[in-house]
Structures are given as structure tokens and as C-alpha cells.
C-alpha positions, 0 to 999 in steps of 0.5 A, spaced: 499 500 499 502 507 498 500 511 504 501 519 503 501 523 510 502 530 510 505 531 504 508 538 503 512 542 497 514 549 498 517 554 493 519 561 497 514 559 502 509 558 498 506 551 498 504 548 492 502 541 495 499 543 502 499 537 507 496 532 502 494 525 505 491 519 502 492 512 501 493 507 495 490 500 496 492 494 492 488 491 488 484 497 486 485 503 481 485 510 485 484 516 480 488 523 482 485 529 479 486 536 479 486 542 475 492 545 472 496 548 477 493 544 483 499 541 485 498 534 481 504 534 477 508 536 483 505 530 487 506 525 482 514 527 482 515 526 489 511 520 489 516 517 484 522 519 488 524 524 483 522 531 487 524 531 495 518 533 499 519 539 504 515 535 509 510 529 510 512 522 508 511 517 503 510 510 505 510 504 501 508 498 505 509 501 511 516 504 510 518 511 508 521 511 501 526 516 503 530 510 507 531 506 501 529 510 495 533 505 490 529 499 493 522 503 492 524 504 485 525 497 484 517 496 486 515 502 482 513 502 474 512 509 472 509 512 466 510 520 465 506 525 462 512 526 457 516 521 453 523 522 455 527 517 451 533 516 447 531 518 440 537 514 437 535 508 440 530 503 437 524 500 441 527 494 443 534 497 445 530 502 450 527 496 453 533 492 453 537 498 457 531 499 462 532 491 463 540 492 464 538 498 469 534 494 473 539 488 473 534 483 470 536 477 467 538 478 459 534 472 457 528 475 461 529 481 458 529 479 451 523 474 452 519 480 455 521 486 451 519 482 445 512 480 447 510 486 450 512 490 443 508 484 440 502 485 445 502 493 444 503 492 436 510 495 436 513 489 434 514 490 427 518 497 429 522 494 434 528 495 430 526 502 428 529 508 432 524 511 437 525 518 433 521 515 427 515 513 432 509 517 433 507 520 439 502 514 441 507 509 439 512 512 444 507 512 449 506 505 448 514 504 449 513 508 455 508 503 458 512 497 456 518 499 460 514 501 466 511 493 466 518 490 464 520 488 471 513 486 474 512 492 479 507 492 484 506 499 484 504 503 478 503 510 477 500 512 470 500 520 469 496 522 463 497 515 460 492 516 454 496 522 451 497 520 444 494 514 444 488 512 439 482 509 441 484 502 440 490 503 444 486 506 449 481 501 450 487 496 451 490 500 456 484 500 460 483 493 460 490 492 462 489 497 468 483 493 470 487 486 469 493 489 473 488 491 478 485 484 479 492 481 480 493 485 486 497 491 483 497 498 487 495 503 481 495 510 481 492 513 475 492 521 473 488 524 468 485 530 466 479 526 462 474 525 467 469 521 464 475 516 463 477 516 470 470 515 472 470 509 468 477 506 470 477 508 477 474 506 483 476 511 488 478 518 486 482 524 490 481 531 488 486 536 489 485 544 488 490 549 490 495 544 493 489 541 498 485 535 497 478 537 496 475 530 496 477 523 497 472 517 496 469 512 492 466 515 486 459 512 487 459 515 494 462 522 491 456 522 487 451 520 492 454 525 497 454 531 492 447 529 488 450 529 482 450 524 476 457 524 474 464 526 476 465 531 471 460 535 475 462 533 482 469 536 479 466 542 477 463 544 484 469 541 488 474 545 484 470 551 484 471 551 476 469 557 472 463 556 468 466 553 462 460 554 458 460 561 459 467 562 457 467 558 451 461 563 448 466 568 450 471 565 446 467 564 440 465 572 441 472 574 441 474 571 435 468 573 431 468 580 432 469 585 426 
């Protein structure tokens, strides 16, 4: 289980993440939502061990990740929002590099890498440089890399970026299957309708603070609203996007 306690990140005495506390249980998919500037990306970087916290704790199975960050990262599969890859490497070489960095046996890496590329519809391009890949293909390589070492904890940060409909459906079926296998999964996305379908529990962030943390169904009952998007708008105090859309159209149509 991933347990976040009072997690805080400050820049120049301003808290962009302010005493955030929540848990991500195994065998379930927990959604982490928030508008741009809410502190969501900063939280994810701290959870992935890429950014130190100002205060608070991140516990993995009861142990503070700072006490053994390398050991924690061995258990973590992380799909970042941006595709940071070496463009001159082929898809297969990228996965082989990840396998060596994680000190996996060579034969295991070769077998898993080829199978993952095949199942993610990249096998025909395994010898092509990543620089020639589309955005969606790069995203699938990132997903393969995150799964290569069979991690117990998975963090998907905007995983639908660049994926076509078929790939997106595969990813969601994959996430559901990983959840059934007992994996601990945190799913970060701005696509609220999809998050509602994928996640059983949702944590919502606004201006660095948690404004909701509950099962999706309970949130609907609590707010007496039919959809997660309406709940999000109310809790996050979003502007009237319909009004804003009309104003944008009016601006571009002005003579």
C-alpha cells in the first residue's frame, strides 16, 4: 500500500502541495485529479522519488521511501506525462537498457521486451529508432518500460497522451487486469469521464489541498450529482466553462 501523510512542497515559502494525505490500496485503481496548477504534477514527482518533499512522508508498505529510495524504485513502474526517451535507440534497445539498469537477467529482458512490443503493436518497429515513432507509439514504449520488471506499484501520469482509441481501450483493460492481480495503481488524468470509468476511488486536489477523497459512487451520492465531471467542477470551484467558451467564440468573431 502507498500511504501519503501530510505531504508538502514549498517554493519560496509558498506551498504548492499543502499537507496532502491519502492512501492508494492494492487491488484497486485510485484516481488523482486536479486542474492545472493544483499541485498534481508536483505530487506525482514526489511520489516517484524524483522530487524531495519539504515535509511529510511517503510510505510504501509501511516504510518511508527516503530510507531506501533505490529499493522503492525497484517496486515502482512509472509512466510519465512526457516521453523522455533516447531518440536514437530503437524500441527494443530502449527496453533492453531499462532491463539492464534494473539488473534483470538478459534472457528475461529479451523475452519480456519482445512480447511486450508484440502485444502493444510495436513488434514490427522494434528495430526502428524511437525518433521515427509517433507520439502514441512512444507512449506505448513508455508503458512497456514501466511493466518490464513486473512492479507492485504503478503510477500512470496522463497515460492516454497520444494514444488512439484502440490503444486507449487496451490500456484500460490492462489497468483493470493489473488491479485484479493485486497491483497498487495511481491513475492521473484530466480526462474526467475516463477516470470515472477506470478508477474505483478518486482523490481531488485544488490549490495544493485535497478537496475530496472517496469512492466515486459515494461522491456522487454525497453531492447529489450524476457525474464525476460535475462533482469536479463544484469541488474545484471551476469557472463556468460554458460561459468562457461562448466568450472565446465572441472574441474571434468580432469585426
